[in-house]
C-alpha positions in Angstrom: 0.0 -0.1 0.0 1.4 3.3 -1.1 2.1 5.9 1.7 0.4 9.5 1.6 2.4 11.7 -0.5 1.9 13.1 -4.0 -1.1 10.8 -5.3 -0.4 11.6 -8.9 3.4 10.4 -8.5 4.5 8.0 -11.1 6.9 5.2 -10.0 7.7 4.3 -13.6 8.5 7.5 -14.7 10.8 8.1 -12.0 12.6 4.7 -12.7 12.6 5.5 -16.4 14.0 9.0 -15.9 16.6 7.8 -13.2 18.0 4.9 -15.6 17.8 7.3 -18.5 20.3 9.7 -16.5 22.4 6.6 -15.5 22.0 7.3 -12.0 21.9 4.8 -9.1 19.2 5.1 -6.7 21.8 6.2 -4.1 23.1 8.8 -6.5 19.8 10.2 -7.0 18.9 10.4 -3.4 22.3 12.2 -2.9 21.4 14.7 -5.6 18.0 15.3 -3.9 19.5 15.6 -0.4 21.6 18.4 -1.8 18.4 20.2 -2.8 17.0 19.9 0.7 15.1 16.5 0.4 15.5 14.2 3.4 15.6 11.0 1.2 18.0 7.9 0.9 18.5 5.2 -1.6 16.1 3.0 0.1 13.3 5.6 -0.3 14.1 5.9 -4.2 13.6 2.0 -4.3 10.3 2.4 -2.4 9.1 5.1 -4.8 10.1 3.1 -7.7 8.2 0.1 -6.5 5.0 2.2 -5.8 5.3 1.2 -2.2 5.6 4.8 -1.2 5.1 8.2 -2.6 7.3 11.2 -1.9 5.8 14.4 -0.5 5.7 17.5 -2.6 9.0 18.9 -1.8 10.8 15.8 -2.3 9.1 15.1 -5.6 10.3 18.6 -6.6 13.8 17.9 -5.5 13.8 14.8 -7.6 12.4 16.3 -10.6 15.2 19.2 -10.2 17.9 16.5 -9.6 16.9 14.7 -12.7 16.7 18.1 -14.6 13.1 17.6 -15.6 9.8 19.4 -14.8 7.9 18.1 -11.9 5.1 17.2 -14.5 7.4 14.5 -15.9 7.2 12.6 -12.7 3.3 12.6 -12.5 1.2 10.2 -14.0 -0.4 11.1 -17.3 -3.8 12.4 -16.8 -6.0 15.3 -17.8 -4.1 18.6 -18.2 -7.1 20.3 -16.2 -7.2 17.9 -13.4 -7.5 19.9 -10.2 -4.9 17.9 -8.3 -2.4 18.2 -11.2 -2.9 22.0 -11.4 -2.2 22.3 -7.7 0.9 20.2 -7.8 2.3 21.8 -11.0 1.7 25.2 -9.1 3.8 23.8 -6.2 0.9 23.9 -3.6 0.4 21.3 -1.1 -3.3 21.0 -0.2 -2.8 22.4 3.4 -0.9 25.4 2.0 -3.6 26.2 -0.8 -6.5 25.8 1.4 -4.8 28.2 3.9 -4.1 30.8 1.4 -7.8 30.6 0.1 -9.1 30.8 3.6 -10.8 27.4 3.6 -10.2 24.2 5.3 -7.9 21.6 3.8 -10.7 18.9 4.1 -13.1 21.2 2.0 -10.3 21.6 -0.7 -9.6 17.9 -0.7 -13.3 17.5 -1.5 -13.2 20.3 -4.2 -10.3 18.4 -5.9 -12.2 15.2 -5.7 -15.4 16.7 -7.2 -17.4 16.3 -4.3 -17.8 20.0 -3.3 -17.8 23.4 -5.2 -15.4 26.2 -4.7 -17.1 29.4 -3.6 -17.5 31.9 -6.5 -15.8 34.6 -4.4 -12.7 32.5 -4.4 -12.2 31.9 -8.2 -9.9 34.7 -9.1 -7.7 34.1 -6.2 -7.5 30.2 -6.8 -6.8 31.0 -10.4 -4.1 33.2 -9.6 -2.4 30.9 -7.1 -2.9 27.8 -9.5 -1.3 30.0 -12.2 -4.1 29.5 -14.7 -6.9 31.7 -15.9 -10.2 31.7 -14.4 -11.7 30.1 -17.5 -9.1 27.3 -17.1 -10.0 26.8 -13.5 -13.6 26.7 -14.4 -13.1 24.1 -17.0 -11.1 22.0 -14.2 -13.8 22.5 -11.7 -16.4 21.3 -14.2 -14.4 18.2 -15.1 -13.7 17.4 -11.6 -17.3 17.7 -10.6 -19.0 16.1 -13.5 -22.3 14.6 -12.3 -21.1 14.2 -8.7 -22.6 17.3 -7.2 -26.4 17.5 -6.6 -27.9 19.9 -9.3 -28.3 22.6 -6.5 -24.8 22.5 -5.4 -22.9 22.9 -8.8 
């Protein structure tokens, strides 16, 4: 069972990029440690086996060490996926929710399409996620789909 961490993290992408760079797991871990991550070669092994997922700062340090954008270490999915937008903007759920003035649990439900974002927060959320309001609305619509009752969309 994978640990808590970046849910969209791709074990296969990490392994592919590490081997392409001709790095051992220990070498990659040392490079990530130089960028502030608290990680060892055994962690890299667990990440590549999908038995653990790194926290966002560690995932960013791994991407920087491999000289690739963070997006390269995320599983492929819709480009307008709410979680993906948040990760690419460099936010944890807690930090983004705090900045928006809402509870982390509420943001989690918004990301999963189980709750709606207040309209008063659209502009700030778009700015924080580094997208236009229109892109944010498309992402929210895609996340929500038909999960919310008609009156809550």
